N, C-alpha and C positions, 0 to 999 in steps of 0.2 A: 177136492172141494170139501169144506167143512161138513162133517156128518157122514161122509161117504167112507167106505172101507178101503184101506190102502191095498193096492195090487202089487204082487211081487214083480220085480223088474225082470227083464229078459236076461238070459245068460250073456255075459260079456267076456272079453278076452284081455289078458294082461301080458306085457312083454317082461320077462324075468330072466336075467343072465343071458340075454341075447336070443332066447328061444321063445316062440309064441306057444302058450299053453292054454288049453281050455280051463276055465276056472269054475268048475261046478261047485267047488268048495266055497267060492265067493258067493254064489247064488244061495247055497245052503245057509251060509252065515248071515246073509242079508235076510233071508226068510226067518231066521231065528229071531232077528230084531223085530220083525213084524209080529211074530207070535208073542214075543215078550211084551210088546206094546199092548196087545189085546188084553193081557192080564194086568198090566201096569195101570192103564187108564181107569180101571174100575175101583182101584184102591188109592190112587194118587191124591196127594194133598190138593185141595181146591177143585176136585173133579166135578163138584156141583155147580161151578161157575161157568156159564156158557161161553164167555169170552175166552177163558183159559182152555176149555175143552176144545173150542174151535181152532185155537192156535196149535195145540198139540196134534190134533188130527190133520191139519193142513201140513204140519211139519213132517209127520211120518209118511204122508202121501207123497210129499216132495222128495223125501229120501228114497222112497221106492222108485220114483221116476229117475232120479239122478244116478243112483248107485254110487259105489265108491269111485273116486277119481283114479285115473291111470296116468302114466307118463306121456300119453298122447295129449293130455290137457296141458296147455302152456304153463299154467300156474303151478303144475306139479311135475314138470318135465324132468327135474333132478331128483325126485323122490318117489320111490315105488312103495305104495302102501299095501302091497299084496300080503305081507305078514300080518297086518291088521285085518284086511278084508277076508282072508282065508281062515281066520280063527273064529270059532263059534264062542264068543264070550257070553257069559250069563251076567245078569244084573247082580252087582255085589250086594251082599246082605250084611247088616251089622248086628243082627240078632245074635245074642250070646257072646258078642265081642266085648271083653272088659279089659281095660288097660289101667294100670296104676300110674299116677302122675309122674313117678320117677322114670317110667319107660319113655317119657317124652323129653327128659332132661337133655338128652343129646342134641335136641333140635332148638333149644332155647337161645335167644339172643341176649347175651349178657349185657346188662345195663339198659335194656330197652323197657321203658315203662309204658304199658299199653293195655288196652282192652283186648282180650284174646278169645276167639271162637275156634274150637277144635272140631274137626269133622273126621269120623272114622268110616272108611269106605264110602265117603260122600255124604254121610248122615251126621247131623249135629249131635255132639256129645256134651251135654250140659255139665256133667260131672267133671269134665276136664277143662271147662271154659270159665272165664270170669269177665265181668264188666267193671271197669273203674267208674267213678262218678263222671257223668256226662253232662254237658250243657243242656239247658232246657230245650226240648223239642228234638234232640238228636235221637235217631232210632238205629240201633245196632242189634240185629237178631238173625236167626236162621230164616231162610226164604220159606221153608215149610210152615213155620209159625206165622209169618206175615201173610202167606196165602190164605190162612184160616182166619187170623185175627184182624188183618188190615189190608184186605185185597184192593181197596180203593187207592191206596198209595202205590200199588204195583201196576195196576191196569194201564195207567198213563204211559209207562215206560217199558215194562217187561216185554221182551221180544219185539220191540218196535224199531230196533236199530241193527242188531246182528242179522246178517243176510242169510236166512235159511232157504231162500228161494234158489240160490246159486251155489251154496256151499253144503256138501253132503254131511260133513261132520257137524256143522252148525245145525243143520236140520235134525240130525239124530239127537243132539243135545236138547234142542227145543222140544222135540217130541217127548223126551224123558225128563224134562226139567221138573224138579220137585224140591230139591234142597240145595243149599249153598248159603251165601251170606247176603243180607239186605242191609245196606248202610245208607241212611238219609241224613244229610246235614241241612238244617233249615237256612233260610236267608239270613245273611249278616251274622253268621255263627262261625267262630274259629274253634276247631277241635285241635287242641295243643298236643295231645298224645295220639300216637298212631293207633289204628285198628289193625290187629294182626290176625290173619286167617290161616290156620294150619290144617292142611289136608293130609291125612295119614292113610296110606294103603296098608291094610292088615292082611296077613297071609290067609289064603283060602284053598280049598281042595282042588278047585278047577279055575281056569282063567276067568277073571271077572272084570267087569267094566263099571266105571262110575261116570256120571254126567253132572259134575258140579256146575251150578248156575249162580253167578253173582250179579247183583244189581247195586250200583253205587250212584247215588244222586246227590250232587252238591248244589245247593240253591245259590241264588245270586249273592255275590259278595261274601262268599264263605271260603273256608280254608281247611284242608284236611290231608292226612297221609294214610294210605292203606297199603298193607303188605300181604301178598299171597305167597304161601310157601307150600310146596308139594314134595312129600317125602314118602319113603317106604320103610316098613319094618321087616322086610324079608327080600330075598332075591327072586321070588316067584314072578310069573308072568301075569301082568294085569294091564289094563288100558284105562287111562284117565282122559276123558273127552270134556274139556272145560270151555265154557263161554262166560265172559265177563262183559257186561254192558256198563259204561260209565257215562253219566250225563253231567256236564259241568256248566253251571249257569253263568250269567254275565258277571264280569269282574271277579271271578272266583279263581282260586289257586288249588290245584290238586296234585299231589305227588303219589305215584303208584309204583310199587315194587313187585316184581314177580321172580321167585326163586324156584327153579325146578332141579331137584336133586334126588330123584327117585332111583330105584335100582337099575342096573344095566340090563335087566331083562324086561323092563317096563316099556310100554308104548304111551306116548303122551302127545295129544293134540290140543292146543289151546288157542282161543281167539279173544283178543281184547279189542272191543269196539268202543270208540270214544266219540261223543258228540259234544262239541265245544260251542259255547255261546260267545257273545260279543266281549272282547277284551279279556277273555279267560286265558289262564296259563296252566298248561298241563306238562308234567315231567314224568315220563314213563321209563323205568329202569328194569332191565331183566338180566338174570344170570342163569345160564343153562349149564348144568354139570352132569346130570344123570340121564338115564333112559337109553334103550336100544335104538328106538326110532322116535324122534321128537320133531314136531312141527309147531312153530311159534308164529301165529298170525297176529299182525298189528294193523289196525284200521282206524286211524283218527280222521274225523271230518271236522275241519275248521269252518264251522257253519256261520259264525258271527264275525263281524268286522273286527280287525285287530287281534284276533286270536293268536296265541303263541303255543308251540308244541315242541318239546324236546323228546326224542326217542333215543335212548342210550342203552346199549346192550353188550354183553360179553358171553360168548359160547365157547366151551372147552370140552373137547372130545378126545377119547383114547380108545384102545381096543378096536372094535368094529362099530362103534357108535355112529349114528347118522343124525345130525342136528341141522334142521332146515328152518331158516328165518325168512318169513314172507312179510314185507312191509307194503302197505298201500296207504298213502297219505293224500287226502283231498283238500286242496285250497279252494273252498267254495265261496269265499267272500273276500272283499278287498282288505289290504293292509294287514295281511296275515304273514306269519313267519314260522317256518319249521326247520328243525335241524335233526339229522339222523347220524349217529355215531355208533357203528357196530364193529367190534373186534372179535376175531376168532383165533383160538390156539388149538391146533390139532396134532395129535400124536398117534402112534401105532398105525392102524389101517382105518382110522376114522375118516368120516367125510362130513364136510360142512357145506351149507348152502346159504347164500344171501341173495335174495331177490327183492330189491328195493324199488318201489314204484311210487313216484310223486306226480300227482295230477295237479297242475298249476293253472288255475283260471286267472289268478292275479297274484302279484307280489312275489316274495322271496322264499327260496328253499335251498337247503344245503344237505348233501348226502355223502357220507364217507364210510367205506368199508375197508378195514385193514386186517390182514390175516397172517399168522405166523405158523409155519409148518415145522414140526419138530422131528419128523421122520420122512424118509423118501417115499413111503407108501401112503401117507396122509394125503387127502385130496380136498380141494375147495372149488366150488362152482359159485361164481359171483356175477350178478347181473344188475348193476345199478341202472335205473331207468327214469327218465324225465319225460313227461308229456305236458307241453306248454301250449296253452290256448290263448295267450295274451301277449301284447307288446310291452316293452319297458319293464321287464322283470329281471331280477338278479338270481340266477339259479346255477349251482355248481354240483357236480357229483364226481366220484372217483373211487377206485378200488386198487389195493395193493396186495400182493402175495409174495412172501419171501421167507427166508430162514434167518436165524440169528446172525447179527452183524459181527463177523470175526474181528473186524477192526476195533469194535467196541470191547470185545473180549480181550484183545491184546492190550488196549488202554488200561482196563481194570487190572489185568495181571501185572502190568508194569508198575502199578501202585501197590503191589504186594498182596493182591486178592487171588486166592486159588481159583483154578479154572472152573470147577463145579460151582463154587460160590458166585463167581462172576456171572455165570449163565443164569443161576437162580435170580440174581438181582435184576438182570435184563428181562427175564421172563415176567417177573412181578411188575417191573416198570411198565411193560407193554400192557399187562392186564390192568394196572393201576390207573391208566387213563380213564377207564370207565368208572372206577371208584371215585375219582376226583370230582365227578359231576353229581355225586350223591350228597345231598345236604344234611341228612340226619346222621350225626356222628356215630351213634351206637350201631346203626345198620351198616354204615360204611366199614366200621372196624370188624364187625362180625363177618361180613362178606369177604373182607380182606383175609380173614383167617381161613375161610372155606377155600379161597383161591390158593393160599399158601399150602394147605393140606393136599390139594390136587396136584400141584406142580411136582415134577420128578425130583427136584432138589429142595423140597419143602422144608425138611429138617434143617438143612444147611442155611436156608434163607432165614429161618427163625433165629438161628445162632448169629447170622450176620447182622440181623436187625437188632 
């Protein structure tokens, strides 16, 4: 309850590598979050506002009750979060962290003209950020600044959509939400240039966690593009726990891109919660490349008549990476349409997960998951799921898992293309299906370059192209 002190949860048990182990480390790590919160709430931005203080306290209490999910939870049956739950992360600090602009050049999008907000260890870095001229009424700022300078614009939407009552990671983020991006596009406003949000994890002496919180509000009859990009400057262990709430008004168009390319020692859990108004159009694109354990949650609610939603993603894993994609799409009003296209490419001993759930009260939905395995040890768990509560609807779903088509290799070789180059071309063609759905050319080209660098035959592909 708001105002009450959170109580530590009872010890729980996790199943790891087929053995049941008591996880006192989990309890200790969970208690460390409760202790950190007691210190955090006294200095957090906006802590003098009762509505915000109540939300934070309710969220930490709920986290204490829920505890970390286990593989016994249906939505987490393919992903064991014990490596996160058993690690006592401390809140990341950006004090004393200084970066020269040239250190971020490696992450630039060539040709992308945009306003850019940079966050170091989850905190806004004004010296590395810039805003281009914006239409009247458009607000692009850090969340911490808005909590102090413009709380009225936030109170209506912040923490009103992301479900911290049932999601422990969302509850943890909500309890510690303080900084991130706030983007507000007024009614009948077109934002021609994208807003680019770059989150940089900087090395620290001990495992650290950040809780970026983004709020994007697009008023009626508006249009905008927002890009979230998560990167690391070292191979150290860190945990990014991200929540983005997106509110799209009537007859509005929003394109959202999320790129996750952190180090292969990083943990990353992100939730994108979208609330769509009547006749709105949302396109969500994601590219997952980095991370040791990654969980990508997508939850659009088509709340207004005639809403349209595209969910387009590509995940690429190697080594022992674990990339989990959980989709929950709700058709809450008539005449809505949603399409999900997720492709996975897995190499080494990596493991991918696709759990797509569409709840259809009315109208049409399509869901497709295609996966390409490059090694015998790579693994994919896929669970496309439809829940239909209405008659006269058109819904389809399907999943495929396979390896490279040797007949296609033979065809290309018969045209004089070397075997390795032929494989590279087919790999990129498979990944390129996701790129083709992206409308912003400079973003599409840059992500194509990232995909090429990842592919085993990337250099050959560059030569062939």
